[in-house]
Phi, psi and omega in degrees: 000132188209099182251121182252151174262149175274121179286353178272350182271118181298144181231146172266121181289123177285145178234143178227123183232082180290147173291164179302319181295315179299319181296313182294323179296313182296315179293325177294325183280317189247349190081163181298315181294317181295324179293316177298322178294317177299318180296318178296313181297329182278320192250348175105187192282339181226110186213142173263127177250123180256129177232093184064234180277352182260151175216153175217152180259119181265121184245124183229321184300137181304326179294323179287322175302316178297318182296311184296323190261338190233284190290330179249020191300333183293346181259006180224142180206178175273084188264237187300331182297338183257008187296317181294324179294321177294311186289324189264332190224300194263357180059226185243035175291188189302324184287328186252349183293157179228167174057219183293330176300317177294314184302318180296316178294322180295316177304315183292319191263340184303322182298337181286342193240018172292162177308319177287322183297324184280349179297335181296341180269000182305316179298329178291318179300316179298313186294313183290326178290322178297323178295322176294320176304312182295322178294316179298316180299322184280326190251328193236328188304120176070012182284340185078359179260122180291148172247153175282113188292325178299319180298318180297317181288325176300318184298314184287319183289330174295320178296320178303310184293321179297322178285321184288320183274316192244352186052039179250157180288164177271244180065218183298318179302311178305314183295320181293316181291316178301313181295322180294316177300317180295324173300314182296311183296317182297317181299312181296317178300315179297321180295318182293330181273347186274137176287343179254112180266116181260123180302147183294339181281350176286125187280059174286159178304318181296315178296320179293321178295317180301312185293324177294318181294319180296318180296320183292313184292314181299315180297322180299313182289320178297323181292321178296319180292317178297317179299322182289322179291343182276357180238159179301145187296332180292349177263359182288141179288156183274073180234183185292327177297316176297321179296318178295326183279337186250350183270129178263134177294127185294325185278315183269340181076015186249156171268166178295132179295156186302316183294326178290328176295320175295312182301313183287329173298315179295317179300314182296321181292312185293311184276333189283333181257326187290314184295317177294322178298320180293319177301313182294321179297322176287333176297313181293325175297314182297319179296321179295338181262354186225077187302326180292321175298313181297321178300314179297320179299311182300318180298318180296314180298314180297323182291320186272318189265327187060231181264356188268151173290157183288153169254170176303315179295326177300323182300328179293341180264006181244055184294325181291330177297317179290326174301320178296318178299313183298322180290325174297316178296335175287305184283332186227059178296132183302324176253096185293342180201160176211155188260144169224126183262135176290121181259356178210156177300144183214168172230126183237113180052045177081002180252134182283131180243104183289149174306141182094356179290128174279113185254127179251114176272114193264078184297323182302322180278321177304319182290351178242014185291117186296342179285344186237347184226121174292135180044064191298337183274350182278134176282106188220090182300335182293354170303334188258019166297144187309317182290327179285319178299319181296334182275351183286156169300131187295343184239019176276354184222116184210059182294340178249023193070193184200159181087197183304329183260027172301148184308125182298330184265019186295320181292323175301308186292322178294317179295314180302314181295319180298314179297310183297320180297315182298312185289319184280322180288337175291334185254334188227154162250136180247129184238130176298140176309128180309131178086351184276132174239110180301140172257090185284131183205174179257128177232060193083302171244172182286139180199185177243124181298330178249023171082180181224067180289130185223150175261136183257117181242146176285150173269000000 
């Protein structure tokens, strides 16, 4: 299905300006994500939403997604919308950098994250997933006690990132760093969603927790860098930190500056474990609600893997497993939307977009657009059969964003999720706690307001 808009047809930009009371009532009733979905369904694919003195342009149609991210990309960047993320958490690392600073970092780091480049982390994916299997068998399998699935997935993906980036052990260190990162991300997400902005210098309990967590994580990364510089380079482990420290930019001839090493180390940990953990937690939820999909997945895994862990070549024989992953990313993208700020005047589908416009690309809605997806709310992995995927609009699916600023870690995350799905689904069935209905909403990233408690059963 492929419905295109004519960019030659003039359009009048629709505006929606809810009162504060209307906005708060709607969000309380539907959640922030539900309110945005209702707004899109009522007002259409291109709409300006005014909230007090602030306004944003909501972009949903795949043709508009293409313009903002690809064909008109020079007029959009990560501007003011990312200021709080820069100032409070990620500095000027790869996610938040702009202009030539971003291009230089991308040139340096992109080779580490190609499909072939991320295969070097395959043994880490296997090892950390096997540890989780052993933990579940010993502590949770058949216990009748539900576990919070997001916490379980956060624990294993944090271990993967810690080993892949820093070559450090997990244990107590992992727990402290993971909890601190989650404190930082949660604080920023809550601040961005709150109509009342409290300055960071105000000593509220939340601000104090944030500052302690930021200090701990920053000191941890700085110590790792200093410890590595104190030994001969030939003794440095072959991980992502070493690659960032030793790779010289071909155009400028320079190495990554010390502060950028810290910023990117923090970026990889913060962004690299949380989003994959959320994808995996929604994957187990989707399987628990779709028994026929689960049956087909189990049949493929049993046929290909038997009792052995997967190899890289085995993954090529697990196409349905990857289809399941892609369908989870369609219906439950960890980042339901992302911002791009207009840095120059533009025209989008006949509508004038002034410089400075905060543009929100609403991937969660694009992935459910009825003009591009048959039965869009249905969980259907066969959408990702090669011939059906090839027939889709190229920009109707963008769980990692799209264009030059597509998420650098998308290949890493896809491989990690493919491996973990294969290994865990081969051994376990996960069941949502009876009577529990997740309240899915956006909290910076996609989540369930009342958690995802699940029972772990042996297969």
